[in-house]
py3Dmol code that shows the C-alpha trace and the ligand (Angstrom):
import py3Dmol

protein = """\
ATOM      1  CA  MET A   1     105.490 -82.875  -9.211  1.00  0.00           C
ATOM      2  CA  ASP A   2     105.774 -79.639  -7.317  1.00  0.00           C
ATOM      3  CA  ASN A   3     103.691 -76.596  -8.392  1.00  0.00           C
ATOM      4  CA  GLU A   4     106.554 -74.422  -9.359  1.00  0.00           C
ATOM      5  CA  ILE A   5     107.849 -76.999 -11.752  1.00  0.00           C
ATOM      6  CA  LYS A   6     104.452 -77.456 -13.131  1.00  0.00           C
ATOM      7  CA  GLU A   7     104.020 -73.704 -13.712  1.00  0.00           C
ATOM      8  CA  THR A   8     107.391 -73.594 -15.490  1.00  0.00           C
ATOM      9  CA  ILE A   9     106.517 -76.441 -17.715  1.00  0.00           C
ATOM     10  CA  ARG A  10     103.185 -74.840 -18.583  1.00  0.00           C
ATOM     11  CA  PHE A  11     104.911 -71.540 -19.243  1.00  0.00           C
ATOM     12  CA  VAL A  12     107.673 -73.033 -21.578  1.00  0.00           C
ATOM     13  CA  LEU A  13     105.159 -75.082 -23.626  1.00  0.00           C
ATOM     14  CA  GLU A  14     102.709 -72.279 -23.981  1.00  0.00           C
ATOM     15  CA  ASP A  15     105.458 -69.845 -24.837  1.00  0.00           C
ATOM     16  CA  ASP A  16     106.854 -72.179 -27.509  1.00  0.00           C
ATOM     17  CA  ASN A  17     103.338 -72.720 -28.918  1.00  0.00           C
ATOM     18  CA  GLU A  18     102.781 -69.045 -29.211  1.00  0.00           C
ATOM     19  CA  GLY A  19     105.899 -68.651 -31.234  1.00  0.00           C
ATOM     20  CA  MET A  20     105.027 -71.550 -33.527  1.00  0.00           C
ATOM     21  CA  GLN A  21     101.517 -70.380 -33.891  1.00  0.00           C
ATOM     22  CA  ALA A  22     102.673 -66.964 -34.991  1.00  0.00           C
ATOM     23  CA  ALA A  23     104.920 -68.670 -37.736  1.00  0.00           C
ATOM     24  CA  LEU A  24     101.764 -70.315 -39.069  1.00  0.00           C
ATOM     25  CA  ASP A  25     100.316 -66.980 -40.093  1.00  0.00           C
ATOM     26  CA  PRO A  26      99.604 -66.890 -43.830  1.00  0.00           C
ATOM     27  CA  ASP A  27     102.006 -63.981 -44.276  1.00  0.00           C
ATOM     28  CA  SER A  28     104.940 -65.895 -42.665  1.00  0.00           C
ATOM     29  CA  ASP A  29     107.585 -67.138 -44.962  1.00  0.00           C
ATOM     30  CA  LEU A  30     107.891 -70.488 -43.318  1.00  0.00           C
ATOM     31  CA  ASP A  31     107.545 -73.388 -45.886  1.00  0.00           C
ATOM     32  CA  GLU A  32     104.576 -75.843 -45.739  1.00  0.00           C
ATOM     33  CA  GLU A  33     106.661 -78.725 -44.374  1.00  0.00           C
ATOM     34  CA  ASN A  34     107.872 -76.732 -41.386  1.00  0.00           C
ATOM     35  CA  LYS A  35     104.416 -75.367 -40.823  1.00  0.00           C
ATOM     36  CA  GLN A  36     103.160 -78.990 -40.656  1.00  0.00           C
ATOM     37  CA  MET A  37     105.901 -79.761 -38.132  1.00  0.00           C
ATOM     38  CA  ASN A  38     104.799 -76.735 -36.076  1.00  0.00           C
ATOM     39  CA  ARG A  39     101.223 -77.821 -36.067  1.00  0.00           C
ATOM     40  CA  GLU A  40     102.196 -81.344 -34.918  1.00  0.00           C
ATOM     41  CA  LEU A  41     104.421 -80.052 -32.174  1.00  0.00           C
ATOM     42  CA  ILE A  42     101.784 -77.615 -30.939  1.00  0.00           C
ATOM     43  CA  GLN A  43      99.402 -80.551 -30.699  1.00  0.00           C
ATOM     44  CA  ARG A  44     101.948 -82.645 -28.795  1.00  0.00           C
ATOM     45  CA  HIS A  45     102.468 -79.717 -26.301  1.00  0.00           C
ATOM     46  CA  LYS A  46      98.743 -79.373 -25.911  1.00  0.00           C
ATOM     47  CA  GLN A  47      98.541 -83.053 -24.969  1.00  0.00           C
ATOM     48  CA  ILE A  48     101.226 -82.540 -22.418  1.00  0.00           C
ATOM     49  CA  LEU A  49      99.448 -79.524 -20.987  1.00  0.00           C
ATOM     50  CA  ALA A  50      96.252 -81.571 -20.719  1.00  0.00           C
ATOM     51  CA  LYS A  51      98.127 -84.286 -18.815  1.00  0.00           C
ATOM     52  CA  LEU A  52      99.346 -81.674 -16.374  1.00  0.00           C
ATOM     53  CA  ASP A  53      95.768 -80.428 -15.906  1.00  0.00           C
ATOM     54  CA  ARG A  54      94.687 -84.050 -15.164  1.00  0.00           C
ATOM     55  CA  GLY A  55      97.586 -84.519 -12.811  1.00  0.00           C
ATOM     56  CA  GLU A  56      98.854 -87.407 -14.963  1.00  0.00           C
ATOM     57  CA  ALA A  57     102.603 -88.408 -15.002  1.00  0.00           C
ATOM     58  CA  LEU A  58     104.603 -87.323 -18.043  1.00  0.00           C
ATOM     59  CA  SER A  59     106.166 -89.936 -20.326  1.00  0.00           C
ATOM     60  CA  GLN A  60     109.883 -89.995 -21.240  1.00  0.00           C
ATOM     61  CA  GLU A  61     108.903 -88.675 -24.673  1.00  0.00           C
ATOM     62  CA  ASP A  62     106.973 -85.738 -23.012  1.00  0.00           C
ATOM     63  CA  LEU A  63     109.881 -84.937 -20.795  1.00  0.00           C
ATOM     64  CA  VAL A  64     112.260 -84.794 -23.748  1.00  0.00           C
ATOM     65  CA  LEU A  65     109.780 -82.322 -25.512  1.00  0.00           C
ATOM     66  CA  VAL A  66     109.638 -80.176 -22.347  1.00  0.00           C
ATOM     67  CA  ARG A  67     113.444 -80.085 -22.194  1.00  0.00           C
ATOM     68  CA  GLU A  68     113.558 -78.932 -25.832  1.00  0.00           C
ATOM     69  CA  ALA A  69     110.966 -76.189 -25.236  1.00  0.00           C
ATOM     70  CA  ASN A  70     112.901 -75.119 -22.130  1.00  0.00           C
ATOM     71  CA  GLU A  71     116.252 -74.895 -23.825  1.00  0.00           C
ATOM     72  CA  ILE A  72     115.817 -71.366 -25.141  1.00  0.00           C
ATOM     73  CA  HIS A  73     115.153 -70.083 -21.551  1.00  0.00           C
ATOM     74  CA  VAL A  74     118.037 -72.074 -20.168  1.00  0.00           C
ATOM     75  CA  ASN A  75     120.341 -70.431 -22.708  1.00  0.00           C
ATOM     76  CA  ASP A  76     118.911 -66.965 -22.036  1.00  0.00           C
ATOM     77  CA  GLY A  77     121.752 -65.993 -19.773  1.00  0.00           C
ATOM     78  CA  LEU A  78     120.772 -62.314 -19.972  1.00  0.00           C
ATOM     79  CA  ASP A  79     117.336 -63.269 -18.828  1.00  0.00           C
ATOM     80  CA  LEU A  80     115.738 -61.250 -21.615  1.00  0.00           C
ATOM     81  CA  GLY A  81     112.645 -63.588 -21.413  1.00  0.00           C
ATOM     82  CA  GLY A  82     112.451 -63.270 -17.645  1.00  0.00           C
ATOM     83  CA  HIS A  83     112.326 -67.004 -17.035  1.00  0.00           C
ATOM     84  CA  HIS A  84     116.026 -67.942 -16.877  1.00  0.00           C
ATOM     85  CA  LYS A  85     116.112 -68.888 -13.168  1.00  0.00           C
ATOM     86  CA  GLU A  86     112.937 -71.084 -13.339  1.00  0.00           C
ATOM     87  CA  ALA A  87     114.281 -72.709 -16.520  1.00  0.00           C
ATOM     88  CA  LEU A  88     117.405 -73.755 -14.791  1.00  0.00           C
ATOM     89  CA  VAL A  89     115.423 -75.320 -11.934  1.00  0.00           C
ATOM     90  CA  LEU A  90     113.237 -77.153 -14.475  1.00  0.00           C
ATOM     91  CA  ASP A  91     116.394 -78.342 -16.387  1.00  0.00           C
ATOM     92  CA  GLU A  92     117.789 -79.788 -13.191  1.00  0.00           C
ATOM     93  CA  TRP A  93     114.565 -81.494 -12.435  1.00  0.00           C
ATOM     94  CA  LEU A  94     114.462 -82.922 -15.905  1.00  0.00           C
ATOM     95  CA  ASP A  95     117.917 -84.278 -15.453  1.00  0.00           C
ATOM     96  CA  ASN A  96     116.794 -86.530 -12.665  1.00  0.00           C
ATOM     97  CA  LEU A  97     113.903 -87.893 -14.646  1.00  0.00           C
ATOM     98  CA  ILE A  98     115.044 -88.369 -18.204  1.00  0.00           C
ATOM     99  CA  GLU A  99     116.701 -91.728 -18.759  1.00  0.00           C
ATOM    100  CA  LEU A 100     120.294 -91.699 -19.763  1.00  0.00           C
ATOM    101  CA  SER A 101     121.793 -93.556 -22.614  1.00  0.00           C
ATOM    102  CA  VAL A 102     125.088 -95.113 -21.906  1.00  0.00           C
ATOM    103  CA  ASP A 103     126.850 -92.584 -24.109  1.00  0.00           C
ATOM    104  CA  THR A 104     125.313 -89.702 -22.391  1.00  0.00           C
ATOM    105  CA  ALA A 105     126.083 -91.168 -18.928  1.00  0.00           C
ATOM    106  CA  MET A 106     129.708 -91.615 -20.084  1.00  0.00           C
ATOM    107  CA  ARG A 107     129.929 -88.036 -21.327  1.00  0.00           C
ATOM    108  CA  ILE A 108     128.632 -86.557 -18.108  1.00  0.00           C
ATOM    109  CA  LEU A 109     131.047 -88.557 -15.986  1.00  0.00           C
ATOM    110  CA  GLU A 110     133.944 -87.729 -18.308  1.00  0.00           C
ATOM    111  CA  GLU A 111     133.185 -84.005 -18.305  1.00  0.00           C
ATOM    112  CA  HIS A 112     133.072 -84.130 -14.500  1.00  0.00           C
ATOM    113  CA  LEU A 113     136.333 -86.050 -14.286  1.00  0.00           C
ATOM    114  CA  ASP A 114     137.903 -83.513 -16.683  1.00  0.00           C
ATOM    115  CA  LYS A 115     137.392 -80.770 -14.140  1.00  0.00           C
ATOM    116  CA  ASP A 116     140.003 -82.368 -11.818  1.00  0.00           C
ATOM    117  CA  SER A 117     143.376 -82.281 -13.451  1.00  0.00           C
ATOM    118  CA  LYS A 118     144.477 -84.878 -10.760  1.00  0.00           C
ATOM    119  CA  THR A 119     142.093 -87.575 -12.016  1.00  0.00           C
ATOM    120  CA  PRO A 120     144.259 -90.604 -12.585  1.00  0.00           C
ATOM    121  CA  ALA A 121     144.234 -92.286 -15.971  1.00  0.00           C
ATOM    122  CA  ARG A 122     142.982 -95.534 -14.459  1.00  0.00           C
ATOM    123  CA  VAL A 123     139.732 -93.817 -13.434  1.00  0.00           C
ATOM    124  CA  TYR A 124     139.059 -93.071 -17.120  1.00  0.00           C
ATOM    125  CA  ARG A 125     139.972 -96.633 -17.980  1.00  0.00           C
ATOM    126  CA  ALA A 126     137.576 -97.893 -15.383  1.00  0.00           C
ATOM    127  CA  LEU A 127     134.857 -95.684 -16.880  1.00  0.00           C
ATOM    128  CA  HIS A 128     135.413 -96.887 -20.434  1.00  0.00           C
ATOM    129  CA  THR A 129     135.501-100.486 -19.290  1.00  0.00           C
ATOM    130  CA  LEU A 130     132.005-100.029 -17.687  1.00  0.00           C
ATOM    131  CA  GLY A 131     130.812 -98.293 -20.867  1.00  0.00           C
ATOM    132  CA  GLU A 132     131.897-101.152 -23.039  1.00  0.00           C
ATOM    133  CA  GLU A 133     130.457-103.661 -20.799  1.00  0.00           C
ATOM    134  CA  ALA A 134     127.203-101.880 -20.745  1.00  0.00           C
ATOM    135  CA  THR A 135     126.905-101.592 -24.587  1.00  0.00           C
ATOM    136  CA  ARG A 136     128.083-105.089 -25.233  1.00  0.00           C
ATOM    137  CA  ASN A 137     124.922-106.405 -23.566  1.00  0.00           C
ATOM    138  CA  GLY A 138     122.611-104.300 -25.615  1.00  0.00           C
ATOM    139  CA  VAL A 139     121.031-106.532 -28.267  1.00  0.00           C
ATOM    140  CA  VAL A 140     121.804-104.496 -31.287  1.00  0.00           C
ATOM    141  CA  GLU A 141     123.292-101.053 -31.153  1.00  0.00           C
ATOM    142  CA  VAL A 142     120.299 -99.288 -32.517  1.00  0.00           C
ATOM    143  CA  ARG A 143     121.951 -96.054 -33.410  1.00  0.00           C
ATOM    144  CA  ALA A 144     124.829 -97.527 -35.407  1.00  0.00           C
ATOM    145  CA  PHE A 145     122.287 -98.554 -38.110  1.00  0.00           C
ATOM    146  CA  ASP A 146     119.367 -96.676 -39.717  1.00  0.00           C
ATOM    147  CA  GLU A 147     115.835 -98.211 -40.175  1.00  0.00           C
ATOM    148  CA  GLU A 148     117.034 -99.797 -43.409  1.00  0.00           C
ATOM    149  CA  GLY A 149     119.967-101.453 -41.743  1.00  0.00           C
ATOM    150  CA  ARG A 150     122.567 -99.109 -43.190  1.00  0.00           C
ATOM    151  CA  CYS A 151     125.522 -97.952 -41.126  1.00  0.00           C
ATOM    152  CA  VAL A 152     124.805 -94.338 -40.010  1.00  0.00           C
ATOM    153  CA  LYS A 153     128.432 -93.506 -40.461  1.00  0.00           C
ATOM    154  CA  CYS A 154     129.173 -94.752 -43.968  1.00  0.00           C
ATOM    155  CA  GLY A 155     125.900 -95.957 -45.452  1.00  0.00           C
ATOM    156  CA  SER A 156     127.001 -99.488 -46.127  1.00  0.00           C
ATOM    157  CA  SER A 157     124.444-102.181 -45.409  1.00  0.00           C
ATOM    158  CA  VAL A 158     126.893-105.063 -44.896  1.00  0.00           C
ATOM    159  CA  ALA A 159     127.368-105.937 -41.231  1.00  0.00           C
ATOM    160  CA  PHE A 160     128.880-108.763 -39.264  1.00  0.00           C
ATOM    161  CA  ALA A 161     126.741-109.805 -36.386  1.00  0.00           C
ATOM    162  CA  ASP A 162     127.276-112.523 -33.765  1.00  0.00           C
ATOM    163  CA  VAL A 163     124.352-114.823 -32.930  1.00  0.00           C
ATOM    164  CA  THR A 164     124.394-116.307 -29.558  1.00  0.00           C
ATOM    165  CA  ASP A 165     122.509-119.580 -29.625  1.00  0.00           C
ATOM    166  CA  THR A 166     121.757-121.519 -26.459  1.00  0.00           C
ATOM    167  CA  VAL A 167     122.556-125.117 -26.692  1.00  0.00           C
ATOM    168  CA  VAL A 168     121.645-127.892 -24.435  1.00  0.00           C
ATOM    169  CA  PHE A 169     124.501-130.258 -23.612  1.00  0.00           C
ATOM    170  CA  VAL A 170     124.070-133.778 -22.281  1.00  0.00           C
ATOM    171  CA  GLY A 171     127.479-134.967 -21.409  1.00  0.00           C
ATOM    172  CA  ASP A 172     129.545-133.681 -24.311  1.00  0.00           C
ATOM    173  CA  GLU A 173     126.656-134.061 -26.785  1.00  0.00           C
ATOM    174  CA  ILE A 174     124.535-131.160 -27.981  1.00  0.00           C
ATOM    175  CA  VAL A 175     120.886-132.318 -27.879  1.00  0.00           C
ATOM    176  CA  LYS A 176     119.003-129.258 -28.530  1.00  0.00           C
ATOM    177  CA  ARG A 177     119.687-125.787 -29.896  1.00  0.00           C
ATOM    178  CA  TYR A 178     117.698-122.625 -29.307  1.00  0.00           C
ATOM    179  CA  ASP A 179     118.258-119.779 -31.867  1.00  0.00           C
ATOM    180  CA  GLY A 180     119.720-116.790 -30.208  1.00  0.00           C
ATOM    181  CA  ASP A 181     119.649-113.052 -30.419  1.00  0.00           C
ATOM    182  CA  ILE A 182     121.845-110.904 -32.642  1.00  0.00           C
ATOM    183  CA  THR A 183     124.595-109.137 -30.745  1.00  0.00           C
ATOM    184  CA  ASN A 184     127.589-107.090 -31.613  1.00  0.00           C
ATOM    185  CA  ARG A 185     126.357-105.968 -34.993  1.00  0.00           C
ATOM    186  CA  ASN A 186     129.293-104.135 -36.681  1.00  0.00           C
ATOM    187  CA  CYS A 187     129.524-102.463 -40.011  1.00  0.00           C
ATOM    188  CA  VAL A 188     132.105-104.374 -42.095  1.00  0.00           C
ATOM    189  CA  ARG A 189     133.304-101.271 -44.032  1.00  0.00           C
ATOM    190  CA  CYS A 190     134.008 -99.281 -40.931  1.00  0.00           C
ATOM    191  CA  MET A 191     135.082-101.964 -38.412  1.00  0.00           C
ATOM    192  CA  TYR A 192     136.781-104.574 -40.763  1.00  0.00           C
ATOM    193  CA  PRO A 193     137.840-102.487 -43.755  1.00  0.00           C
ATOM    194  CA  LYS A 194     140.303-105.234 -44.945  1.00  0.00           C
ATOM    195  CA  ARG A 195     137.474-107.734 -45.260  1.00  0.00           C
ATOM    196  CA  TYR A 196     135.041-105.309 -46.903  1.00  0.00           C
ATOM    197  CA  PRO A 197     136.108-105.907 -50.540  1.00  0.00           C
ATOM    198  CA  GLU A 198     134.753-109.475 -50.231  1.00  0.00           C
ATOM    199  CA  TYR A 199     131.311-108.154 -49.540  1.00  0.00           C
ATOM    200  CA  GLU A 200     131.353-104.898 -51.528  1.00  0.00           C
ATOM    201  CA  ASP A 201     129.151-106.406 -54.223  1.00  0.00           C
ATOM    202  CA  TYR A 202     126.286-106.616 -51.839  1.00  0.00           C
ATOM    203  CA  ASP A 203     126.353-102.812 -51.402  1.00  0.00           C
ATOM    204  CA  GLU A 204     126.848-102.301 -55.181  1.00  0.00           C
ATOM    205  CA  GLY A 205     123.874-104.522 -55.959  1.00  0.00           C
ATOM    206  CA  GLU A 206     121.639-102.275 -53.974  1.00  0.00           C
ATOM    207  CA  LYS A 207     122.492 -99.007 -55.678  1.00  0.00           C
ATOM    208  CA  LYS A 208     120.963 -99.824 -59.059  1.00  0.00           C
TER     209      LYS A 208
END
"""
ligand_1 = """\
1
ZN
Zn 130.128 -98.152 -41.730
"""
view = py3Dmol.view(width=600, height=400)
view.addModel(protein, "pdb")
view.setStyle({"model": 0}, {"cartoon": {"style": "trace"}})
view.addModel(ligand_1, "xyz")
view.setStyle({"model": 1}, {"stick": {}})
view.zoomTo()
view.show()
């Protein structure tokens, strides 16, 4: 990590901590829950600063926190805080290190293609085909369902999922079957609305 980047990271984390620390003042009107969040984030920032001191590599989670702390300086186009230029350099550096989700990767490419009005429609089609291919192989689309297995869009907990078993064939006879992973989990209410009434009772049963 080059020294300038290191210095900028140090600055944005310390700057953010100072602001959050000030909001912990007994006279501040921040509620207790937010104060607690501030305290935790200050601690996380301090751990990252300690890693920098020890010359340790930062984790993906650390990098995301650095990006969040840096955002205010990236958006400071008038450079009122005096660190806009360094913040842009840091942001670009983070871009190269933070892992992309398929969705983010698609959005970046799409935005880029949009800039050229001559981009042929088949280029977008190619992009979407790749995107679909990439998500199909993901075991379960994590973000489509919350921790309790409810669809994040509609809250229903009924889903259809494919289970891919591996079977051992000898000739045309199946001699062994290995239980597979769940793939393609889809909310029934969102994706198969016509079939949903059959299963609606399961959602109703939960509400009591
Ligand atoms: Zn749904």
